[in-house]
N, C-alpha and C positions, 0 to 999 in steps of 0.2 A: 309207501310211495313218497317220491321226492317232492311232489308238488309242482314239478316243472313239466311242461309239455312242448311239443314241437309243431311246426307248420311248414309244409313244403310249398315252394313256389317253382313253377315250371316243371318239366318232366325230369325224373331222375335219369342219370347218365346222359345228360345234355349239357352243353356249355352254359345254358341259362339257369340251370338248377341251383336252388338255394334252399337251405333248411334253417329256419329261424327258431329260436328258443323263446318260450313264454313262461312267465312266473305263474304262481297259483291263482292270481287274479286275471290271468289271460292277457297280460300286458307284455309287449315285446321287450326282450332284454338282450344283452350281449353275453354269450356263453364264456367269453374271454374275461370280461370285466365285472359283470353283475352277479354271477354265482359265487358265493363265498368259498374261499379255499377250504375252510374247515366245515365239515358236516356235524362234527361232535369232537369231544376230546380225543386226540390221536386218531381221528378218522377224517379222511379227506373226500371232497367231492371229485368225481371224475366225469368228464363229458365224453361219451362214446362217439368216436368219429367213424370207426370201421368195425363192424361186427366180425367175430371170428369166422374163418373159412372164406370170406369174401375177398375180392381183388381190387375193387374200385378204390383208388386212393383218395378218400374223402378227408377234408381237414377244415379246421376253423380258419376262416379267411381273415387274417389279421389286418388286411389293408382295406376291407370293405366296412362301411357303416354297420354297426351292430354285430359285425363279425359272424355272419351266418356260416354254416358248414356247406362247403361246395367241393366239387371234384377238382383235384389238381390238374393243371394243364401244362404240357411241355411241347414246345414248338407247334402250338395250335391244336394239339390233339389231347383228348381226355386221357388221363393216366391210369393204367391198371398195373398192379404188381404182378410180376411173372410167378408162375408156379415152379420154384426151383426144387427139383426132386429131393426128398419125398414129400415136400410140403404143398398144401393147397391154400393159396392166398395167405392171409394173416393167421398166425397160429395162436392168437389170443384175441380178446376184445381189446381194441387199440383206441387210445384217445389221449386226453390231456387233462391236467389239473388246472382249473381256472385260477385266475389271479396270480399266475406265475409268468415269468418271462426270462428267457435265456438271453441276456444282454450281449449284443454283438460288439459292444464297446468295452466289455469286461473280460479280461484274460483270466480264465479259471486257474486257480493255484494248483489243482490236481492234474489237469490235462495240458496246461500251457497253451490252450487254444481259447478263442473267444466264443461266446454263445451263438446259437444258430438263429436267433431272432424270432423264436416261437415260444408258446407256452411249453412247459415241460411235459414230455411224453410219458404215457403209462401203458403197460402191458398187463391186462387183468386176466388172471389165470383160472378163474372159477369155471364151474361146469355149465352155467347158463350162457347161451348165445344172446347177447344184448342187442338192442335196436340202435340204429344210427340216431343220434340226437338224444339218446337216453342219458339221464343224469343219475349216477349211482354213487353209493357211499363205499369207500374202499379202505382196507387196512394196508398200509405200506409195509413191504417185507424186505426190500433191498433195492439195489440200483446197479446198472451197468453203464460204464462211461464209454460211449461210442464216439469216435472221431469221424465225422462225415465231411469229406472234402475240406479238411482243415478246420472244421468248426466243432465245438463241443456240443454233443447231442445226447444228453442223459436219457436213459430208459429206465423208468421206475417199474419195479415188479410189485404188483398189488393183487389183492383178492377182494371181491365183493363181500361186504359184511353180511349180506343176506344169503351167501352161499351155504349150503348145508354143512360143509366141512370147514367153514371159516375159523371156527374156534381152535382147530388143530394147527393153524398157520399163524405164527407170531414172529418169525424172522426168516431170513433167506435159507438158513440151514434146514428149516422144515420143508421148504420146497425141494431141496436136494434129496431129502429123505423120503418124502411122500410122493413126489412126482419125479422119479429117477429118469434122467435123460432130458427133462424139459429145459433146464437151464442151458445145457450144452446145445440143444436144438435152437434155443433162442439166440445164442452167440452165432451159430452157423447161419441162421436166417438173416440176421443183421449184417453179417460179414458178406454174404453173397447176393442179397436181393437186388442190387443195382447192376450186377454183372451182365444180366441179359440185355441191359440197355447200353452196353459198351463201356460201362464205368469200371474202375478198379475195385477190388475188394475194400470194404471199410476196415478201419483200424480201431483199436481200443486202447484206453489207458489201463493201467494195473494189470497188464498182460491178460486182458479179457476176463478178469476175475470179478465176480459180483461182490459188492460191498454190502454190509448189513443194514438192518432197519435204522439204527441210530445214525449212521452215515447218510443214508438216503434222506432221512427226515431233515438233517442239517442242510443238505443240498436243496431240498424243496423250499425250506425257509429262506435260503439265500435268494432263490429265484423269486420268491414272494416279495422280498425287499426290493429287488430290481423292478418288479412290476409296480410297486407302490411309487417309486420314483418316476416311472414312465407315466402313470395315469395322473400324477400330480404335476406333470410337465417340468420335472426337475432334472430330466435327462433327455437327450435327443432320441426320439423314437423313430426318426426317419419317416418312412411311409406307413408306420403303424397307425391304425385308426383306433382312437381311444374313446369314441362315443359311448356313453354309458348312461344309465338312468338312476343309479343308486349310490355311486361312490362320493361320499361327502368330501367337500373342498376340492374336488376335481374340476378343473376348468373345462373339461370335456363333457361334464354332466349335462343331460338334456331332459326335456319333458317327455312324459309318456306319449303325448300327442306328436312330438317330433319323431319319436321312434316309430310310431305307427305310420307316419308319413313316408318314412324310408321304405317300409315294406309295401305300402300301397302303390309305389311307383313300379313295382315288379309284376311280371306276368302272374296270373292267378294260379292256384294249385291245379295240377294236371292229374287226372285219374289214370292215364296210361303212362307207361315208362318206355324209354327208348330201348332199342335192342342192344344188348351187350355183344361186342364183337366175338365171333366164335373162337378166334385164336387166343382169347383170354384163358380158355380151358387147357391149353397145351402145356405139356411138361417141358421144363428146361433142364437139361442134364449138364452138370458142370462138376469137374474135379479140380480141387485146388492143387496148384503145382507145388 
């Protein structure tokens, strides 16, 4: 077990919904800033935002105090990812590596584009469907360089270290060999997932080729360096909220009591959930030109 737990506030699939993370002592923390990037040597922590096969676009809220997970909102409406045939929702457990930040003020040398202002994204390819807010330990296998509306948006490919087959996966070539078609499906998913919303197809650096584990690890380390500058107030974070309870020498560090006070201002946990719109289950058929 990771030692982390979560607590929901308000009803899932509502505008007010928030999911906060807590440490082993039951104290509220930021999943962005307080969970260490490393779980062990060459093993990273991952915060699961979206369980596989689900559609609600949940994400770490970078601009809210303590950065709870909440559902993304566009034009006042809760956001759900369309099912672009033949896929149902997200095709991996999707989330982020804590203590990383894709700096929008830094032009990436590989893509020529600046960062997307979020923690680096992870696609976890193991067999278990994880829970929203679950903190797992992953082996990094490779990375895909997506360009999302002119911004660099790296997609790390990883596997849960507790997966029964984890020992067989050590680099991106193992995914290609043991899960034939999965990497190609991943490219197509990211290429097309915004098309139902009227957006153009996403583009990729490196001709949409996955880079290996070593390359991926270097990219993650660079985003960790950007995060360290962010949380130390050595770079302009814009609207990013850096409130944390553990980062030494961070001017944004707060007390456990202050963190609890943030959560106490919100609606209490709700046993019921709001109804997911029925059209979320529709297929969207699309052929690239």
